[in-house]
C-alpha positions as CSV (number, residue, x, y, z in Angstrom):
1,M,-139.6,6.2,-39.6
2,S,-136.7,7.5,-41.2
3,R,-135.1,10.9,-42.3
4,R,-132.6,11.8,-45.1
5,L,-129.4,14.1,-44.6
6,V,-127.6,15.1,-47.5
7,I,-124.1,16.6,-47.2
8,D,-121.8,17.7,-50.3
9,L,-118.4,17.7,-49.2
10,S,-117.5,20.2,-52.0
11,A,-119.9,22.8,-50.8
12,P,-120.3,24.5,-47.3
13,L,-122.5,22.8,-44.9
14,P,-125.9,24.2,-44.8
15,L,-127.0,25.7,-41.4
16,A,-130.4,23.5,-41.7
17,L,-128.0,20.5,-40.7
18,F,-127.7,22.2,-37.4
19,A,-131.3,22.8,-36.6
20,D,-131.7,19.6,-34.8
21,P,-129.5,18.6,-32.0
22,I,-129.3,15.2,-32.8
23,D,-128.3,15.7,-36.7
24,S,-125.8,18.3,-35.4
25,A,-124.4,15.8,-33.0
26,I,-124.0,13.4,-36.0
27,V,-122.7,15.8,-38.3
28,L,-120.0,17.1,-35.8
29,S,-119.1,13.6,-34.8
30,L,-118.7,12.1,-38.3
31,F,-117.0,15.2,-40.0
32,C,-114.4,16.5,-37.4
33,D,-111.4,14.5,-37.8
34,A,-110.4,12.2,-35.1
35,R,-106.6,11.3,-34.4
36,A,-105.5,8.3,-36.4
37,L,-104.4,5.3,-34.6
38,P,-100.9,4.0,-34.8
39,D,-102.1,1.1,-37.1
40,D,-103.5,3.8,-39.5
41,R,-99.7,4.6,-40.3
42,Q,-100.2,8.3,-41.0
43,T,-97.6,10.8,-41.4
44,D,-100.4,13.6,-40.5
45,P,-102.4,11.9,-37.4
46,R,-104.7,14.8,-37.5
47,G,-107.0,15.0,-34.5
48,W,-108.3,17.5,-32.1
49,W,-105.8,19.0,-29.5
50,G,-108.6,18.7,-26.8
51,D,-108.6,15.0,-26.8
52,V,-105.3,15.1,-24.6
53,L,-107.4,16.7,-22.0
54,A,-110.4,14.2,-22.0
55,G,-111.3,13.1,-18.3
56,V,-111.8,9.6,-19.9
57,P,-108.8,7.7,-21.2
58,Y,-108.9,7.4,-25.1
59,D,-112.1,9.6,-25.3
60,R,-111.7,11.1,-28.6
61,W,-113.6,13.6,-30.7
62,G,-114.5,13.1,-34.4
63,S,-114.2,10.1,-36.6
64,R,-111.6,8.6,-39.0
65,L,-113.5,8.9,-42.1
66,W,-111.0,11.3,-43.4
67,L,-108.9,8.3,-43.7
68,L,-111.0,6.8,-46.6
69,A,-111.1,10.3,-48.5
70,Q,-107.3,9.9,-48.9
71,R,-106.8,6.4,-50.3
72,A,-110.1,4.4,-50.5
73,K,-111.6,2.7,-53.5
74,N,-115.1,1.7,-53.9
75,T,-114.8,-1.7,-52.5
76,P,-116.4,-4.1,-49.7
77,Q,-113.7,-3.3,-47.3
78,T,-114.2,0.5,-47.8
79,L,-117.7,0.1,-46.9
80,R,-117.0,-2.1,-43.8
81,D,-114.6,0.4,-42.6
82,A,-116.9,3.4,-43.3
83,A,-119.4,1.6,-41.2
84,H,-116.9,0.9,-38.3
85,Y,-115.6,4.4,-38.6
86,A,-118.9,5.9,-38.1
87,R,-120.2,3.7,-35.4
88,E,-116.8,4.5,-33.4
89,A,-117.4,8.2,-33.8
90,L,-121.1,8.0,-32.8
91,Q,-120.6,5.4,-29.9
92,W,-120.3,8.2,-27.4
93,M,-124.0,8.8,-27.9
94,V,-124.8,5.6,-26.1
95,E,-121.9,5.8,-23.5
96,D,-123.4,9.1,-22.6
97,G,-126.9,8.3,-22.6
98,V,-128.0,10.3,-25.6
99,A,-129.3,7.2,-27.2
100,R,-130.0,3.5,-25.9
101,S,-128.9,1.6,-29.1
102,L,-126.8,2.5,-32.5
103,D,-126.4,0.5,-35.5
104,V,-124.5,1.8,-38.8
105,S,-124.4,0.3,-42.1
106,A,-122.6,1.8,-45.4
107,R,-123.3,1.4,-49.0
108,A,-122.1,3.2,-52.1
109,A,-124.2,5.0,-54.5
110,G,-121.6,5.1,-57.3
111,D,-118.0,6.2,-57.0
112,E,-118.8,9.6,-55.4
113,T,-121.4,9.0,-53.1
114,L,-121.5,7.0,-49.5
115,L,-124.7,6.4,-48.0
116,L,-124.5,5.9,-44.2
117,T,-127.8,4.4,-42.3
118,I,-127.5,5.3,-38.7
119,I,-130.1,3.8,-36.5
120,L,-130.5,5.5,-33.0
121,D,-133.0,4.0,-30.8
122,G,-134.8,2.2,-33.8
123,S,-135.0,5.5,-35.6
124,A,-133.2,5.7,-39.0
125,I,-131.2,8.5,-40.2
126,D,-130.1,8.1,-43.9
127,L,-127.0,10.1,-44.6
128,E,-125.8,10.6,-48.3
129,V,-122.3,11.8,-48.4
130,R,-121.3,13.4,-51.8
131,T,-117.9,14.4,-52.7
């Protein structure tokens, strides 16, 4: 069984995206900006100030998908990075016991749309992100 979520980054997020707690957790995890790592070589590393108060070292909020919006082209490497950043941002769901398993894949639908397939405990969520 799979369900589809559509996010248009040029418009406000519809409140319906937050009706389901899992969908809410996914949207917030993916679309809040995580702090860039030193290897990302960013002059503005972004991130949430509350990460410095985390009880677990390197426990961070958000994702690094924002890095792709600034400089990425539609290439296989960009899709690998998108899947990696999304998996990294959602891994807390497994670590905190919200889900037992997680898998993420990414593919493009033209130059302006990223399709992420997120599989939590065998259930797929197809997330379409339009810019």
